PABA-904907 format. One record per residue (C-alpha): residue in one letter; x, y, z. Coordinates in nm, 4 decimals. Example, Ala and Ser with C-alpha at 12.3 -4.5 7.8 and 13.67 -1.06 7.14 Angstrom:
2
ATOM type       c1       c2       c3
ATOM    a   1.2300  -0.4500   0.7800
ATOM    s   1.3670  -0.1060   0.7140
***
This chain:
414
ATOM type       c1       c2       c3
ATOM    x   7.1158   7.4215   8.2412
ATOM    x   6.9113   7.1817   8.4033
ATOM    x   6.7592   7.4109   8.7186
ATOM    x   6.6691   7.6710   8.4555
ATOM    x   6.4820   7.4312   8.2085
ATOM    x   6.3148   7.2422   8.4790
ATOM    x   6.1409   7.5543   8.6711
ATOM    x   6.0537   7.6948   8.2680
ATOM    x   5.9175   7.2963   8.2150
ATOM    x   5.5941   7.4227   8.3986
ATOM    x   5.4691   7.7214   8.1757
ATOM    x   5.6461   7.5716   7.8849
ATOM    x   5.4134   7.4869   7.5498
ATOM    x   5.6063   7.2267   7.3318
ATOM    x   5.6057   7.4273   7.0587
ATOM    x   5.8281   7.7034   7.2979
ATOM    x   6.0856   7.3722   7.3458
ATOM    x   6.3666   7.4656   7.0453
ATOM    x   6.4089   7.8500   7.2021
ATOM    x   6.3903   7.7476   7.5039
ATOM    x   6.6482   7.4785   7.5459
ATOM    x   6.8701   7.7104   7.3465
ATOM    x   6.8138   7.9780   7.6196
ATOM    x   6.9400   7.7220   7.9284
ATOM    x   7.1490   7.5026   7.7079
ATOM    x   7.4503   7.7739   7.7245
ATOM    x   7.5249   7.7185   8.0714
ATOM    x   7.6349   7.4086   8.0223
ATOM    x   7.8503   7.4910   7.7333
ATOM    x   7.6453   7.4138   7.4307
ATOM    x   7.5918   7.6094   7.1304
ATOM    x   7.3548   7.4518   6.9766
ATOM    x   7.0683   7.1934   7.0827
ATOM    x   6.8241   7.0651   6.7804
ATOM    x   6.5148   6.8186   6.8837
ATOM    x   6.4653   6.5027   6.6006
ATOM    x   6.1178   6.3289   6.7199
ATOM    x   6.0723   5.9533   6.5610
ATOM    x   5.7973   5.9109   6.3482
ATOM    x   5.4808   5.6642   6.4281
ATOM    x   5.6251   5.4252   6.1761
ATOM    x   5.9826   5.4799   6.3211
ATOM    x   6.0986   5.5686   5.9403
ATOM    x   6.2350   5.8648   6.0137
ATOM    x   6.3402   6.1585   6.2350
ATOM    x   6.2015   6.4828   6.2116
ATOM    x   6.3121   6.8216   6.3493
ATOM    x   6.1047   6.9719   6.6106
ATOM    x   6.0920   7.3554   6.5791
ATOM    x   5.9400   7.6822   6.7268
ATOM    x   5.8098   8.0025   6.6086
ATOM    x   6.1104   8.0897   6.4580
ATOM    x   6.1360   7.8178   6.2255
ATOM    x   6.4480   7.5597   6.1509
ATOM    x   6.7822   7.7115   6.1771
ATOM    x   7.0115   7.7401   5.9006
ATOM    x   7.1020   7.4569   5.7300
ATOM    x   6.9223   7.1925   5.9636
ATOM    x   6.7791   6.8992   5.8221
ATOM    x   6.4436   6.8938   5.8862
ATOM    x   6.3822   6.5243   5.8240
ATOM    x   6.6650   6.2513   5.8658
ATOM    x   6.5997   5.8452   5.7538
ATOM    x   6.6606   5.6293   6.0457
ATOM    x   6.8038   5.3615   5.7470
ATOM    x   7.1573   5.4009   5.6221
ATOM    x   7.2616   5.7220   5.7898
ATOM    x   7.4870   5.7999   6.0843
ATOM    x   7.1832   5.9727   6.3059
ATOM    x   6.9804   5.6815   6.2130
ATOM    x   7.2206   5.4374   6.3967
ATOM    x   7.2890   5.6244   6.6862
ATOM    x   6.8822   5.5736   6.7214
ATOM    x   6.8693   5.1946   6.6610
ATOM    x   7.1528   5.0797   6.8509
ATOM    x   7.0951   5.3507   7.1536
ATOM    x   7.4653   5.5270   7.1302
ATOM    x   7.6038   5.8449   7.2312
ATOM    x   7.7665   5.9423   6.9097
ATOM    x   7.9503   6.1676   6.6610
ATOM    x   7.7882   6.3820   6.4575
ATOM    x   7.9817   6.4985   6.1144
ATOM    x   8.1037   6.8638   6.2382
ATOM    x   7.8683   7.1792   6.0107
ATOM    x   8.0645   7.3901   5.7610
ATOM    x   8.3022   7.6044   5.9008
ATOM    x   8.2400   7.4350   6.2692
ATOM    x   8.5864   7.2191   6.2622
ATOM    x   8.6736   7.1080   6.5533
ATOM    x   8.3746   7.1962   6.7937
ATOM    x   8.2324   6.8604   6.9019
ATOM    x   7.8366   6.7935   6.7131
ATOM    x   7.7057   6.4585   6.9218
ATOM    x   7.3866   6.2756   6.8345
ATOM    x   7.2229   6.1772   7.1777
ATOM    x   6.9462   5.9192   7.2174
ATOM    x   6.6349   6.1172   7.3472
ATOM    x   6.4836   5.8150   7.5709
ATOM    x   6.1441   5.8521   7.7947
ATOM    x   6.2353   5.5471   8.0663
ATOM    x   6.2754   5.3045   7.7869
ATOM    x   6.0959   5.4590   7.5552
ATOM    x   6.2946   5.5703   7.2115
ATOM    x   6.1456   5.9415   7.1564
ATOM    x   6.4095   6.0138   6.8745
ATOM    x   6.7517   6.2102   6.9018
ATOM    x   6.9172   6.5437   7.0197
ATOM    x   7.1815   6.6998   6.7712
ATOM    x   7.4273   6.9238   7.0219
ATOM    x   7.7176   7.0932   6.9440
ATOM    x   7.9245   7.1508   7.2534
ATOM    x   8.1973   7.3777   7.3279
ATOM    x   8.4155   7.0675   7.5393
ATOM    x   8.4708   6.7546   7.4486
ATOM    x   8.5365   6.5776   7.7805
ATOM    x   8.3480   6.3335   8.0581
ATOM    x   8.1332   6.6400   8.1871
ATOM    x   8.0587   6.7458   7.9077
ATOM    x   7.9432   6.3670   7.8065
ATOM    x   7.7498   6.3501   8.1461
ATOM    x   7.5895   6.7198   8.0996
ATOM    x   7.4439   6.5595   7.7223
ATOM    x   7.2959   6.2629   7.8713
ATOM    x   7.0994   6.4316   8.1780
ATOM    x   6.9646   6.7101   7.9455
ATOM    x   6.8637   6.4212   7.7078
ATOM    x   6.6366   6.2797   7.9854
ATOM    x   6.5134   6.5985   8.1286
ATOM    x   6.4031   6.7197   7.7684
ATOM    x   6.2511   6.3258   7.7311
ATOM    x   6.0663   6.3883   8.0295
ATOM    x   5.9347   6.7321   7.9026
ATOM    x   5.8470   6.5923   7.5897
ATOM    x   5.6324   6.2787   7.7146
ATOM    x   5.4761   6.4773   7.9413
ATOM    x   5.3225   6.7542   7.6996
ATOM    x   5.2321   6.5350   7.3737
ATOM    x   4.9192   6.4128   7.5059
ATOM    x   4.8107   6.8052   7.4673
ATOM    x   5.0233   6.8573   7.1808
ATOM    x   4.9720   6.8552   6.8436
ATOM    x   5.2168   7.0385   6.7171
ATOM    x   5.3828   6.6778   6.8139
ATOM    x   5.1176   6.4650   6.6679
ATOM    x   5.1409   6.5879   6.3504
ATOM    x   5.5521   6.5974   6.3369
ATOM    x   5.5225   6.2246   6.3787
ATOM    x   5.2582   6.1580   6.1164
ATOM    x   5.4019   6.0910   5.7778
ATOM    x   5.0324   6.0752   5.6366
ATOM    x   4.6985   6.1233   5.7967
ATOM    x   4.5496   5.8969   6.0254
ATOM    x   4.2324   5.7098   5.9840
ATOM    x   3.9511   5.7001   6.3355
ATOM    x   4.0919   5.4283   6.3897
ATOM    x   4.4486   5.4773   6.4333
ATOM    x   4.3607   5.8096   6.5815
ATOM    x   4.1774   5.5929   6.9245
ATOM    x   4.4562   5.3536   6.9307
ATOM    x   4.7399   5.5106   6.9943
ATOM    x   4.5389   5.7079   7.2427
ATOM    x   4.4409   5.4386   7.4312
ATOM    x   4.7646   5.2261   7.4518
ATOM    x   5.0390   5.2037   7.6833
ATOM    x   5.4479   5.3762   7.4804
ATOM    x   5.5586   5.0930   7.2812
ATOM    x   5.8627   5.0296   7.5465
ATOM    x   5.9320   4.9390   7.9103
ATOM    x   6.1487   4.7794   8.1089
ATOM    x   6.2171   4.7514   8.4882
ATOM    x   6.5023   4.5197   8.5270
ATOM    x   6.2054   4.2287   8.5312
ATOM    x   6.1019   4.1912   8.2057
ATOM    x   6.1681   4.4182   7.9034
ATOM    x   5.8132   4.4509   7.6524
ATOM    x   5.8068   4.6036   7.3201
ATOM    x   5.5121   4.6678   7.0488
ATOM    x   5.4789   4.7240   6.7056
ATOM    x   5.1649   4.8108   6.5264
ATOM    x   5.1216   4.8416   6.1306
ATOM    x   5.0195   4.9904   5.9412
ATOM    x   5.0972   5.2498   6.1731
ATOM    x   4.8353   5.5334   6.0145
ATOM    x   4.5533   5.3020   5.8923
ATOM    x   4.4973   5.0817   6.2310
ATOM    x   4.1547   4.9379   6.2013
ATOM    x   4.0354   4.6823   6.5224
ATOM    x   4.3922   4.5574   6.6728
ATOM    x   4.5200   4.6914   7.0486
ATOM    x   4.7544   4.5817   7.2994
ATOM    x   4.7989   4.6836   7.6478
ATOM    x   5.0474   4.6044   7.9201
ATOM    x   5.0441   4.6830   8.2599
ATOM    x   5.2644   4.6435   8.5881
ATOM    x   5.0488   4.5188   8.9231
ATOM    x   5.3291   4.4810   9.1825
ATOM    x   5.5497   4.1319   9.0964
ATOM    x   5.2279   4.0798   8.8163
ATOM    x   5.2739   4.1781   8.4144
ATOM    x   4.9116   4.1999   8.2310
ATOM    x   5.0267   4.1204   7.9256
ATOM    x   4.6696   4.2019   7.6604
ATOM    x   4.6287   4.2031   7.3081
ATOM    x   4.3172   4.1620   7.0396
ATOM    x   4.2093   4.1894   6.7217
ATOM    x   3.8817   4.2983   6.6308
ATOM    x   3.6704   4.1782   6.3531
ATOM    x   3.6858   4.3954   6.0316
ATOM    x   3.8949   4.6598   5.8546
ATOM    x   3.6520   4.9950   5.9099
ATOM    x   3.5633   5.2296   6.1987
ATOM    x   3.3447   4.9889   6.3722
ATOM    x   3.6561   4.7375   6.3943
ATOM    x   3.8115   5.0702   6.5755
ATOM    x   3.5276   5.1226   6.8062
ATOM    x   3.5635   4.7306   6.9014
ATOM    x   3.8896   4.7309   6.9983
ATOM    x   3.8401   5.0126   7.1857
ATOM    x   3.5405   4.8928   7.3885
ATOM    x   3.7583   4.5962   7.4239
ATOM    x   4.0454   4.7494   7.5787
ATOM    x   3.8236   4.9634   7.8204
ATOM    x   3.6365   4.6810   7.9499
ATOM    x   3.9362   4.4721   7.9718
ATOM    x   4.1093   4.7493   8.1915
ATOM    x   3.8212   4.8809   8.4242
ATOM    x   3.7740   4.4899   8.4658
ATOM    x   4.1397   4.3937   8.5740
ATOM    x   4.1361   4.6988   8.8099
ATOM    x   3.8334   4.6138   8.9545
ATOM    x   3.9991   4.2687   9.0829
ATOM    x   3.9218   4.0341   8.7891
ATOM    x   4.1468   3.7168   8.7028
ATOM    x   4.1704   3.5913   8.3516
ATOM    x   3.8341   3.4247   8.2472
ATOM    x   3.6227   3.7414   8.4516
ATOM    x   3.8541   3.9685   8.1792
ATOM    x   3.7070   3.8128   7.9247
ATOM    x   3.3531   3.7765   7.9842
ATOM    x   3.3571   4.1483   8.0727
ATOM    x   3.4426   4.2318   7.7293
ATOM    x   3.2219   4.0310   7.5831
ATOM    x   2.9397   4.1271   7.8232
ATOM    x   3.0240   4.5035   7.6787
ATOM    x   3.0460   4.3856   7.2977
ATOM    x   2.7200   4.1680   7.3189
ATOM    x   2.5537   4.4772   7.5368
ATOM    x   2.6656   4.7131   7.2016
ATOM    x   2.6540   4.5399   6.9003
ATOM    x   2.4516   4.2380   6.9948
ATOM    x   2.5868   3.9328   6.7712
ATOM    x   2.7125   4.1764   6.4922
ATOM    x   3.0449   4.2296   6.6515
ATOM    x   3.3216   3.9962   6.7954
ATOM    x   3.7253   4.0169   6.8673
ATOM    x   3.9770   3.7607   6.9533
ATOM    x   4.2768   3.8087   7.1929
ATOM    x   4.4909   3.6367   7.4249
ATOM    x   4.4758   3.7694   7.8006
ATOM    x   4.7771   3.6760   7.9704
ATOM    x   4.9738   3.7471   8.3488
ATOM    x   5.3244   3.7155   8.4141
ATOM    x   5.4747   3.6230   8.7606
ATOM    x   5.7788   3.7468   8.7505
ATOM    x   5.8090   3.6156   9.0996
ATOM    x   5.8163   3.2487   8.9706
ATOM    x   5.8485   3.3048   8.5861
ATOM    x   5.4923   3.1511   8.6051
ATOM    x   5.2684   3.2350   8.2468
ATOM    x   4.9154   3.1973   8.2765
ATOM    x   4.6931   3.2670   7.9880
ATOM    x   4.3663   3.2668   7.7980
ATOM    x   4.2714   3.2365   7.4549
ATOM    x   3.9637   3.3662   7.3338
ATOM    x   3.9468   3.2406   6.9520
ATOM    x   4.2920   3.3716   6.8629
ATOM    x   4.6482   3.2773   6.7209
ATOM    x   4.8251   3.1029   7.0280
ATOM    x   5.1518   3.3100   7.2410
ATOM    x   5.5132   3.1747   7.1295
ATOM    x   5.7614   3.1055   7.3715
ATOM    x   6.1278   3.2048   7.2454
ATOM    x   6.4230   3.0336   7.4617
ATOM    x   6.7925   3.1414   7.3831
ATOM    x   6.8370   3.1850   6.9974
ATOM    x   6.7948   2.8254   6.9068
ATOM    x   6.3996   2.7036   7.0116
ATOM    x   6.0979   2.7909   7.0116
ATOM    x   5.7054   2.6108   7.1571
ATOM    x   5.4010   2.7365   6.9969
ATOM    x   5.2158   2.7013   7.3166
ATOM    x   4.8466   2.5177   7.3148
ATOM    x   4.5184   2.5890   7.5027
ATOM    x   4.1937   2.5090   7.4602
ATOM    x   4.0256   2.8420   7.3209
ATOM    x   3.7096   2.9771   7.3984
ATOM    x   3.4603   3.1726   7.1441
ATOM    x   3.5832   3.5186   6.9902
ATOM    x   3.4312   3.7673   7.2859
ATOM    x   3.0887   3.8494   7.1292
ATOM    x   2.9600   3.5891   6.9654
ATOM    x   2.7743   3.4381   7.2835
ATOM    x   2.8628   3.0663   7.2066
ATOM    x   2.9302   2.9652   7.5481
ATOM    x   3.2605   2.7429   7.5159
ATOM    x   3.4165   2.7429   7.8019
ATOM    x   3.7593   2.9775   7.9331
ATOM    x   4.0727   2.7471   8.0254
ATOM    x   4.3115   2.9127   8.1399
ATOM    x   4.6542   2.7766   8.0628
ATOM    x   5.0071   2.7982   8.2486
ATOM    x   5.3580   2.7659   8.1474
ATOM    x   5.6931   2.7641   8.3525
ATOM    x   5.9465   3.0165   8.2218
ATOM    x   6.3264   3.0797   8.2574
ATOM    x   6.5018   3.3570   8.2818
ATOM    x   6.5811   3.5250   7.9389
ATOM    x   6.2449   3.3298   7.7854
ATOM    x   6.0622   3.5806   7.5647
ATOM    x   5.6660   3.5568   7.5049
ATOM    x   5.5658   3.7038   7.1847
ATOM    x   5.1747   3.7476   7.1240
ATOM    x   5.0532   3.8498   6.7714
ATOM    x   4.7705   3.8816   6.5330
ATOM    x   4.7479   3.6894   6.1857
ATOM    x   4.8211   3.9984   5.9667
ATOM    x   5.1993   3.9124   6.0479
ATOM    x   5.1710   3.5864   5.9716
ATOM    x   4.9388   3.6231   5.6418
ATOM    x   5.0828   3.8985   5.4852
ATOM    x   5.1478   3.8237   5.1451
ATOM    x   5.2247   4.0240   4.8282
ATOM    x   5.0784   3.8788   4.4614
ATOM    x   5.1494   3.5377   4.3951
ATOM    x   5.3769   3.4997   4.6831
ATOM    x   5.3278   3.2612   4.9841
ATOM    x   5.2435   3.4335   5.3664
ATOM    x   5.4904   3.5563   5.5303
ATOM    x   5.4188   3.2706   5.8074
ATOM    x   5.4436   3.0869   6.1553
ATOM    x   5.8113   2.9272   6.0318
ATOM    x   5.9653   3.3246   5.9220
ATOM    x   5.7983   3.5002   6.1993
ATOM    x   5.9841   3.3085   6.4330
ATOM    x   6.3203   3.2584   6.2704
ATOM    x   6.3571   3.6692   6.2105
ATOM    x   6.2619   3.7344   6.5970
ATOM    x   6.5224   3.4446   6.7128
ATOM    x   6.8085   3.5789   6.4096
ATOM    x   6.7611   3.9562   6.5152
ATOM    x   6.8155   3.8771   6.8673
ATOM    x   7.1209   3.6926   6.8431
ATOM    x   7.3090   3.9501   6.6518
ATOM    x   7.2418   4.1419   6.9700
ATOM    x   6.9624   4.4574   6.8693
ATOM    x   6.7450   4.6040   7.1141
ATOM    x   6.4530   4.4552   7.1771
ATOM    x   6.2372   4.7401   6.9904
ATOM    x   6.5128   4.7502   6.7273
ATOM    x   6.3892   4.3974   6.7065
ATOM    x   6.0205   4.4561   6.5998
ATOM    x   6.1013   4.7392   6.3809
ATOM    x   6.2675   4.5727   6.1435
ATOM    x   6.0868   4.2821   6.2254
ATOM    x   5.7197   4.5595   6.0592
ATOM    x   5.9754   4.6492   5.7915
ATOM    x   6.0246   4.3400   5.7004
ATOM    x   5.6215   4.2484   5.7044
ATOM    x   5.5748   4.5753   5.5124
ATOM    x   5.8587   4.4380   5.2023
ATOM    x   5.6985   4.1397   5.2022
ATOM    x   5.3444   4.2948   5.1421
ATOM    x   5.5181   4.5369   4.8741
ATOM    x   5.3930   4.7867   5.1566
ATOM    x   5.0415   4.7988   5.1619
ATOM    x   4.9121   4.5773   5.4334
ATOM    x   4.5460   4.4248   5.3874
ATOM    x   4.5175   4.3379   5.7410
ATOM    x   4.6886   4.4819   6.1096
ATOM    x   4.9937   4.3496   6.1971
ATOM    x   5.0672   4.3850   6.5417
ATOM    x   5.2979   4.2006   6.7818
ATOM    x   5.3980   4.2538   7.1904
ATOM    x   5.6974   4.0729   7.3205
ATOM    x   5.7590   4.0246   7.6543
ATOM    x   6.0881   3.9305   7.8064
ATOM    x   6.1282   3.7621   8.1450
ATOM    x   6.4874   3.8825   8.2820
ATOM    x   6.4637   3.7271   8.6218
ATOM    x   6.2461   3.6412   8.9544
ATOM    x   6.3982   4.0213   9.1502
ATOM    x   6.4744   4.3362   8.9604
ATOM    x   6.7936   4.3525   8.8626
ATOM    x   7.0554   4.6520   8.7862
ATOM    x   6.8665   4.8268   8.5874
ATOM    x   7.1667   4.9292   8.3484
ATOM    x   7.1801   4.6133   8.1172
ATOM    x   6.8004   4.5879   8.1105
ATOM    x   6.7487   4.9385   7.9962
ATOM    x   7.0925   4.8699   7.7014
ATOM    x   6.8775   4.5962   7.6108
ATOM    x   6.5534   4.8180   7.5464
ATOM    x   6.7545   5.0668   7.3760
ATOM    x   6.8614   5.3318   7.6457
ATOM    x   7.2062   5.4906   7.5372
ATOM    x   7.5251   5.3845   7.5903
ATOM    x   7.8178   5.6133   7.5547
ATOM    x   8.0570   5.3392   7.4622
ATOM    x   8.0733   5.2705   7.0549
ATOM    x   8.1617   4.9501   7.1035
ATOM    x   7.8492   4.8180   7.2953
ATOM    x   7.5846   4.6914   7.1071
ATOM    x   7.3354   4.7978   7.3244
ATOM    x   7.2665   4.4405   7.5132
***
């Protein structure tokens, strides 16, 4: 099965994936495989179909909240599925579809066998399909349309194609990001990058809520990335972003942001604040610190304030949280802001409940949207990085924390 799929994958467009899987899965005793992918807002799972359309009786759209497959997605567990009509005794499984540690969606697999070998084969099939989908999604409008529940504005179109995947883990760190409104992003952008023992973390918030804000965010991210890859430090990266903005817009546009580096060998976090809400450190499930650092001016204003590099020594298990003010200032008419205290309490409480980091981020954004009656007036973005320790650990615990599948239904994904 795997050899056949791998050989076919080189010339297989994404549209042909459902039929291609069906043609090869029988070699492992799988009599039916359906591919469901999560939408941008991570609120639903949607069936990937080929030219032949959906198989008879297959659900096209499945909510994540309140459903069995939704729980398999949230907790990263291999989960039994209710048998199809007339198929009693034929085991069906919901299988997390994960690329590295990024949750793409689920497979529904019907197997002629129900034993340990069949479950291993299911895991391997899911791993290969996740790699195939990730490799082809950049060039696939089929996938882009499937994962959008409404049209994207131009800022969102640019941002989602510029930023790295929303989840990463490697045994030293677990990183996860969330953005809303997913289809109408204005000027928020995030980035993380791995450079040997160093983890670069960046969050920008461009002024305004129009297409120009999206252009500013894209320019800031490009300038930061370009200067970093030429060896620039934190202060120099901020200056490169300011120079690019000033050249393009004069003093008409600006971007706030946090530029940070985590040294995984020592746990030292270094950062520069360019007119942005400061980072938060969450320690254990009881304590958080709102880090202070003299802020320099927003990039693009040319005010000439000195950028200060501030430092904090972390402990293993500490979580660094970068966010934009759209999170804390979200409010519904006649009600108070979501607020910094509610924000940090939400993160601490849900992490203590044993949720994978990406699922905590997903639920946070749902809570922010609910607080704002489903319509945000500003971008709301969070980037969280958990430092696990100075050396790569056994990757399985880190992977589970990031949401990789567990065969044991008693394992809560931690």
